[in-house]
C-alpha positions in Angstrom: -16.6 -21.9 -1.4 -15.4 -24.8 1.0 -12.3 -25.2 1.7 -10.7 -28.9 1.9 -7.2 -28.9 3.0 -4.4 -26.1 1.7 -5.3 -25.2 -1.5 -2.9 -23.0 -3.8 -3.6 -19.4 -4.2 -1.7 -19.0 -7.4 -4.0 -22.3 -8.3 -7.0 -20.8 -7.2 -6.4 -17.9 -9.3 -5.5 -19.2 -12.8 -3.3 -18.4 -15.1 -4.0 -16.3 -18.0 -4.3 -17.3 -21.6 -2.6 -14.3 -23.4 -5.2 -13.6 -25.9 -7.2 -16.5 -25.9 -9.9 -14.9 -24.4 -10.2 -10.9 -25.0 -9.9 -9.1 -28.2 -7.3 -6.9 -29.4 -9.5 -4.1 -30.7 -12.7 -3.3 -28.9 -15.0 -0.1 -29.0 -14.6 2.5 -26.4 -17.5 2.0 -23.2 -19.1 4.8 -21.4 -17.2 6.3 -18.8 -19.9 7.0 -16.2 -18.6 6.7 -12.6 -14.9 5.9 -13.4 -12.6 8.0 -11.3 -10.2 10.4 -12.6 -6.6 10.7 -11.9 -5.8 14.1 -10.6 -2.4 15.3 -12.4 -0.8 18.3 -10.0 1.7 21.0 -11.3 3.9 23.5 -9.6 2.8 26.5 -10.1 1.7 28.2 -12.2 0.7 25.4 -14.8 -3.0 24.0 -13.9 -3.5 21.1 -12.9 -5.6 18.1 -15.3 -7.2 14.7 -15.4 -6.7 11.8 -16.7 -10.1 9.6 -17.3 -9.4 6.1 -17.4 -12.0 3.4 -19.8 -13.8 0.7 -18.4 -13.1 -2.5 -20.3 -14.7 -5.6 -18.9 -15.4 -3.8 -15.4 -10.9 -3.2 -15.5 -9.5 0.1 -15.8 -7.7 1.3 -19.1 -5.3 4.8 -19.5 -4.2 5.6 -22.8 -0.4 5.4 -23.5 -1.5 8.9 -25.3 -2.5 10.4 -21.7 0.6 8.8 -20.1 3.1 10.0 -22.9 1.4 13.3 -23.0 2.0 13.9 -19.0 5.2 11.8 -18.2 6.8 14.1 -21.6 7.9 10.8 -23.3 8.0 10.3 -26.8 5.9 7.4 -28.1 6.7 4.5 -31.6 4.4 2.9 -33.2 4.9 -0.5 -35.4 1.8 -1.5 -37.2 2.9 -4.6 -38.9 3.6 -5.8 -35.3 1.3 -3.9 -32.7 4.0 -2.7 -30.8 4.1 0.4 -29.0 7.1 2.0 -26.8 7.3 5.2 -24.4 10.6 6.7 -24.1 11.1 8.9 -21.1 14.5 9.7 -20.9 16.4 6.6 -20.4 13.7 3.9 -19.8 11.3 2.4 -22.3 8.4 0.9 -21.9 7.2 -1.8 -24.8 3.6 -2.5 -24.9 2.7 -5.1 -27.4 -1.3 -5.8 -28.5 -3.3 -8.8 -26.5 -0.8 -9.4 -24.3 -0.8 -8.4 -20.6 2.9 -8.6 -20.2 5.0 -5.0 -21.4 9.1 -4.5 -20.8 10.3 -1.8 -18.8 13.6 -2.1 -19.3 13.8 -5.0 -20.8 12.1 -6.6 -17.3 9.0 -8.6 -17.8 5.5 -7.2 -16.0 2.8 -8.6 -15.9 -0.7 -6.6 -15.5 -2.8 -9.8 -15.7 -5.1 -7.7 -18.2 -3.9 -7.3 -22.0 -2.9 -4.2 -23.8 -6.2 -3.1 -25.8 -6.8 -0.8 -29.2 -9.6 0.9 -28.3 -10.7 3.8 -31.3 -6.3 3.1 -32.8 -5.8 4.3 -29.3 -3.4 1.7 -27.3 -4.8 1.5 -24.3 -2.9 -0.3 -20.9 -4.1 -1.4 -17.9 -3.9 1.5 -15.0 -2.0 -0.4 -13.1 1.0 0.4 -15.3 0.6 4.1 -13.3 1.5 2.0 -10.8 4.9 0.6 -12.1 6.4 3.6 -13.9 6.5 5.0 -10.1 8.5 1.6 -8.5 10.6 1.6 -11.4 11.8 5.1 -10.9 10.8 6.5 -14.1 9.3 9.2 -12.6 11.8 10.6 -10.3 10.1 14.4 -10.6 7.0 13.1 -9.6 4.7 10.9 -6.3 1.5 8.8 -7.0 -0.8 8.5 -4.1 -2.6 6.1 -5.4 -5.4 5.9 -2.8 -6.0 9.5 -3.7 -5.6 9.1 -7.0 -3.2 11.9 -7.7 0.5 12.4 -9.5 1.8 15.5 -8.0 5.1 16.3 -9.7 7.3 18.4 -7.5 8.5 21.8 -8.0 12.7 21.7 -9.0 13.7 23.6 -5.3 13.2 20.7 -2.2 11.8 21.3 1.2 14.4 18.5 2.8 17.8 18.5 1.6 20.9 16.1 1.7 19.6 13.6 4.4 22.6 11.8 5.9 23.1 9.7 9.5 25.5 9.9 11.8 27.0 8.2 15.1 28.1 10.5 17.5 29.1 8.2 20.8 25.6 6.6 22.1 23.9 8.7 20.0 22.9 7.6 16.0 21.2 11.0 14.6 19.9 11.1 10.8 20.0 14.8 9.9 19.0 17.0 6.6 18.6 20.4 5.7 15.6 22.2 5.4 14.3 25.2 3.4 12.2 25.5 5.8 10.7 24.8 8.7 8.3 21.6 8.8 6.3 20.0 11.8 7.1 16.7 13.1 4.6 14.3 13.7 5.5 11.1 15.5 4.0 8.2 14.1 5.3 6.0 16.8 8.4 5.4 19.1 8.8 2.0 20.0 12.2 -0.2 20.8 12.4 -1.7 17.7 11.1 1.2 15.4 10.4 4.8 14.9 8.4 6.4 12.4 8.7 10.6 12.0 6.2 12.3 9.2 7.5 15.5 8.9 4.2 17.3 7.0 4.6 19.4 3.9 7.6 18.2 3.2 9.2 17.4 -0.7 12.7 15.0 -0.5 15.4 15.6 -3.2 16.7 12.0 -3.2 15.7 9.4 -0.9 17.8 7.5 1.1 18.6 4.3 2.7 20.4 4.6 5.7 22.5 2.1 8.5 25.0 2.6 11.5 24.8 2.8 15.2 21.7 1.9 16.3 20.0 2.5 13.8 19.9 -1.4 11.8 18.0 0.1 8.8 16.7 3.4 7.9 14.6 4.8 5.3 14.1 8.8 3.9 11.3 8.8 1.4 8.8 11.4 0.0 5.1 10.0 0.8 1.5 10.9 0.4 1.6 14.1 3.0 5.5 15.2 3.8 8.8 13.8 4.2 9.3 10.4 6.4 11.9 9.2 8.5 11.6 5.4 9.0 14.3 3.9 11.7 14.1 0.0 12.5 16.4 0.1 15.6 18.7 -2.8 17.2 18.6 -4.3 20.4 19.1 -1.6 23.0 17.6 1.5 21.9 16.4 3.4 24.6 15.3 6.6 23.9 14.7 9.2 21.2 14.6 13.0 20.7 13.3 15.5 17.4 14.3 18.9 16.5 12.9 21.0 13.8 14.2 24.9 13.1 14.2 26.5 9.6 17.2 25.1 8.9 17.5 21.8 9.8 15.6 18.8 10.9 17.5 16.1 13.1 15.9 12.5 14.7 18.0 11.0 17.1 18.0 7.3 18.8 20.0 6.6 21.9 21.4 3.5 24.0 22.1 5.5 26.9 19.5 5.4 29.6 21.0 8.3 31.6 19.8 10.3 28.5 16.6 9.1 29.0 16.6 9.2 32.7 17.7 12.7 32.3 14.9 14.3 30.3 16.8 14.5 27.2 15.4 11.4 25.3 12.2 10.8 25.6 11.6 6.7 26.2 10.7 4.6 23.1 7.9 2.2 24.1 5.8 -0.6 23.0 2.6 0.6 20.9 -0.6 -0.3 23.6 -3.3 -2.3 22.1 -6.9 -3.6 24.1 -8.3 -1.6 27.1 -7.9 -1.4 30.8 -4.7 -4.0 31.1 -3.5 -3.4 27.8 -4.8 -7.4 27.0 -5.9 -8.5 23.2 -9.4 -10.0 23.5 -11.4 -9.3 20.3 -9.9 -9.2 16.4 -12.9 -8.7 14.0 -11.6 -9.8 10.5 -13.6 -7.9 7.3 -14.2 -10.5 4.1 -14.2 -7.1 1.5 -17.4 -7.4 -0.9 -19.8 -10.2 -1.0 -23.5 -10.5 -1.8 -24.0 -8.4 -5.0 -21.1 -7.0 -4.7 -18.5 -9.3 -6.5 -15.6 -7.2 -5.7 -12.7 -7.8 -8.9 -12.9 -10.2 -11.3 -10.1 -12.6 -11.1 -7.9 -14.4 -13.1 -9.3 -17.9 -13.7 -13.0 -16.7 -13.6 -13.4 -16.6 -9.2 -15.1 -13.4 -7.8 -12.5 -11.3 -4.7 -15.7 -11.6 -2.8 -15.6 -15.5 -2.3 -12.1 -16.0 -2.0 -11.5 -12.9 0.3 -14.2 -15.2 2.7 -12.0 -18.0 2.2 -9.0 -16.2 3.1 -10.7 -14.7 6.2 -11.4 -18.0 7.8 -8.4 -19.2 7.2 -7.1 -16.2 9.4 -9.6 -16.8 11.7 -8.6 -20.8 12.4 -5.2 -19.4 12.4 -5.2 -16.3 15.0 -7.2 -18.2 17.0 -4.9 -21.4 17.4 -2.3 -18.8 18.5 -3.6 -16.2 20.4 -6.2 -16.5 22.9 -9.1 -14.2 21.9 -12.2 -14.1 20.0 -11.9 -13.9 16.4 -15.1 -12.3 14.5 -16.3 -12.2 11.4 -18.1 -9.3 9.6 -19.7 -11.8 7.1 -19.8 -15.5 7.4 -21.8 -16.0 3.9 -22.3 -14.2 0.7 -24.4 -11.4 2.5 -24.4 -7.9 1.3 -22.6 -5.7 4.3 -22.2 -1.5 3.8 -19.0 -0.2 3.7 -20.2 1.7 6.9 -21.4 -1.1 9.1 -18.0 -3.2 8.2 -16.6 -0.3 11.2 -19.3 -0.5 13.0 -19.1 -4.2 13.5 -15.6 -3.7 15.0 -16.4 -1.3 17.3 -19.7 -2.6 18.6 -18.1 -5.7 19.8 -15.4 -3.5 21.0 -12.5 -5.0 18.8 -8.8 -4.2 19.8 -7.5 -5.0 15.8 -9.8 -4.9 12.7 -8.5 -6.6 9.0 -10.7 -6.2 6.2 -9.5 -8.4 3.4 -9.1 -7.9 -0.4 -7.1 -8.9 -3.2 -5.9 -7.3 -6.1 -7.8 -8.0 -9.6 -5.9 -5.5 -12.0 -2.0 -6.6 -11.5 -1.2 -3.3 -9.2 1.7 -5.2 -7.4 4.8 -6.6 -9.4 4.3 -10.0 -10.2 2.0 -10.7 -7.3 2.5 -9.6 -4.1 1.1 -8.1 -1.1 0.1 -4.0 -0.2 -1.2 -3.4 3.6 -3.0 0.1 3.8 -3.5 2.0 6.7 -5.7 5.4 7.3 -3.6 8.5 6.3 -2.3 9.6 9.5 -2.7 13.6 8.0 -5.2 15.0 6.4 -5.1 15.3 2.5 -6.4 19.3 1.8 -7.4 19.2 -1.2 -8.7 15.9 -2.0 -12.3 15.0 -2.3 -14.7 12.0 -1.9 -13.4 9.4 -4.5 -13.7 5.6 -5.0 -10.8 4.0 -3.9 -8.9 1.4 -6.6 -10.2 -1.5 -3.7 -13.7 -0.7 -4.1 -15.9 -3.4 -6.1 -19.1 -2.4 -7.7 -20.5 -1.4 -3.8 -17.7 0.7 -3.2 -16.1 -1.3 -0.7 -14.1 1.6 0.0 -13.9 4.6 -0.9 -12.1 7.9 0.3 -13.0 10.4 2.6 -12.0 14.0 3.1 -12.4 14.6 6.5 -11.1 13.5 9.4 -11.8 10.2 11.0 -12.6 8.0 14.3 -9.4 6.3 13.5 -7.4 9.7 13.4 -6.1 8.6 17.3 -5.0 5.4 16.5 -3.4 6.5 13.1 0.1 5.4 14.0 -0.7 2.3 16.1 -2.8 0.9 13.0 0.7 1.6 10.7 2.9 0.5 13.0 -0.2 -2.7 12.9 0.4 -2.5 8.9 4.2 -2.4 8.9 4.5 -5.2 11.6 2.3 -7.5 8.8 4.2 -6.1 6.0 7.8 -7.6 7.3 6.4 -10.7 8.3 5.1 -11.1 4.8 8.3 -10.1 3.6 10.5 -12.6 5.5 8.2 -15.4 4.9 7.7 -14.6 1.2 11.4 -12.7 0.1 10.6 -12.8 -3.5 7.4 -11.2 -3.4 7.1 -7.1 -3.3 5.0 -6.3 -0.3 4.3 -2.7 0.3 2.4 -0.4 2.7 0.3 2.3 1.7 -1.5 4.9 3.2 -4.6 6.8 2.2 -8.3 7.9 3.4 -10.6 4.8 3.4 -14.2 4.8 4.4 -13.8 0.9 5.4 -11.2 1.8 7.8 -12.5 5.3 8.7 -15.1 4.6 11.3 -13.1 2.3 13.5 -11.8 2.6 16.6 -9.1 0.4 17.0 -6.2 0.2 15.0 -7.2 -1.2 11.3 -5.7 -2.1 8.2 -7.3 -3.3 4.7 -4.7 -6.4 3.7 -4.5 -7.4 0.1 -3.0 -10.1 -2.0 -2.4 -10.5 -5.5 -0.9 -13.2 -6.4 0.9 -13.9 -10.0 -0.1 -15.4 -12.5 2.2 -18.3 -12.8 4.5 -20.3 -10.7 8.6 -19.8 -10.7 10.3 -16.3 -9.8 7.4 -14.4 -11.1 4.6 -15.7 -8.0 4.4 -15.4 -4.7 8.0 -17.1 -4.1 10.0 -19.6 -5.7 7.8 -22.3 -4.3 4.4 -21.0 -4.6 2.0 -20.3 -2.1 -1.4 -21.6 -0.2 -4.1 -19.7 1.5 -2.9 -21.6 4.5 0.5 -20.3 3.9 -0.7 -17.0 3.7 -2.8 -16.9 6.4 -0.3 -18.7 8.7 2.1 -15.8 8.1 -0.4 -13.1 8.8 -1.4 -15.1 12.5 2.2 -14.8 13.3 2.8 -11.3 12.2 -0.5 -10.3 14.4 0.6 -12.8 17.3 4.3 -10.8 17.4 2.9 -8.3 17.3 0.7 -8.1 20.3 3.3 -9.9 21.7 5.5 -6.7 21.5 2.7 -4.6 23.3 2.6 -6.0 26.0 6.9 -5.9 26.1 
């Protein structure tokens, strides 16, 4: 594709026509190569698997599997081809042939239509993510990158989290059923992020007060995460864990830092030597024989990813005095391992892989920013990630990687980009996710996967009320990267 000025990404990925080109009743297809979703329950109940099917290169999941796993009741109305799943106080309504489902009366566009296969209603796999986005499975967590649904035990190790302000110290504390190892992912003057490995959380919380402008305590793959966005003037932090309680404390008192009672908050360090960022490598996902996702309007992910990468290169070159290189600048094949090798050979200081979501996993359009998991996820075997296309552009790996020493910096990088997107597109969902991905694993520098999911129509369901162009998108990302680099030098 050749760009001729700002192009609307919503227009580039044209609107879906409900049922216009896809039949409602289709035959089953072979399952070879379709990765299963693992479902893990507390002991003594054994694990099970949900095996999706492929319809037109899109993964579909049986509503019978959904009803079994989430203990839902099915109601089928054949005269109008509608099926309802009732899960406690929640109801999901599917209409065969339509991509829009109703979750508690709110319309969700799954991009691809609901289908019938051999008498069973199937929905695009993206519905699983929406179950968790809308809080319909409060007793379980969903790790999209490892493709694991994990049901939690009724007794949680982290309970009753709350925030206290004690003079010039702001403290987030919680009761513990057992001691948990604490991993500081990053601790900067603007934000601190701590993972308590292996923990489970009774209730996710949002807190604020004192030097904490906004805090989140939530369960994530690998444990319980405390993320605190800090007000101006924060100076130091302290972490304490014993058998009964955990504490994450932040202070604006220099004396407590100078006295050694608190550790100093310091920027994420980028680059080598003097900390200067000299080279950024952008990776347009897929390419050549690997088309990537089939996008609405008949576009291939590989072509749109390349156009976005070129636009982002121009935006970064105008903002930063650095080299900006692409792993491919044409429609060629590049293996997943080779992409990170190029970044390492060029001594990249930042690495960004560009993708698009063709399965509607981001609610109503939006963005997801992926970083390598900061912890090794036990029991996870190698399998393709949701992002992979035909050539497997990103797949799960069970081993520790070259990313491990910079995993915290990568997560800080991902959060900075996500925050920038959220400021520019306040009506769009922006999600930060972690996992183990082969396209990032070999990279020696902070690295992220940036995935956009344009909505299928304008208005409130689009990226923003005014829509947006590739130019808007890449300028926003470039500004967020510029701000991240600037703060690393502070």
